[in-house]
C-alpha positions, -999 to +999 in steps of 0.1 A: -133+085+092-126+048+095-106+030+120-087+009+091-067-012+112-062-040+085-032-029+069-008-031+097-023-071+099-021-073+060+013-058+058+025-085+089+011-114+072+031-103+037+065-104+052+059-138+074+046-151+040+077-137+023+098-149+051+084-180+049+086-189+014+125-177+014+129-202+041+109-231+021+133-219-010+162-223+008+159-248+025+144-274+001+165-303-007+171-287-043+206-277-065+219-251-058+213-233-090+179-247-094+173-232-057+192-197-071+165-197-102+135-205-081+144-178-059+152-154-082+116-163-104+102-160-069+117-122-059+107-108-095+070-122-084+073-109-051+084-073-065+054-074-093+031-077-065+048-049-043+046-029-068+008-035-078+004-027-036+023+005-036+005+019-070-028+006-051-020+027-022-010+054-041-040+053-057-060+053-027-042+083-008-046+107-040-081+098-030-084+106+004-064+140-007-091+147-032-116+141-004-098+161+023-090+192-005-128+197-014-141+194+025-117+222+035-128+239+005-161+234+016-156+243+049-140+279+038-167+283+015-185+283+045-170+304+069-163+331+042-204+330+039-208+334+077-188+365+079-196+379+045-169+374+023-158+355-004-137+321-003-110+311-034 
């Protein structure tokens, strides 16, 4: 298996970017109404991006689970052959 250390780094980066963008929106010299609109639009975009990332993560998880299932099934068949039985 590969050592995937980039996921926590990516998550930390995304959280930092989100906090920085929110702070920039809130501290920018604009009217309250304009700031609220921009913040709402930004939050909608952030929500869409987060949903996309979660969907990609779910797909990756399903793919890895399928690989594990296949390996376990193959290993069970190998053990069954070794001991003269049949694996499911």
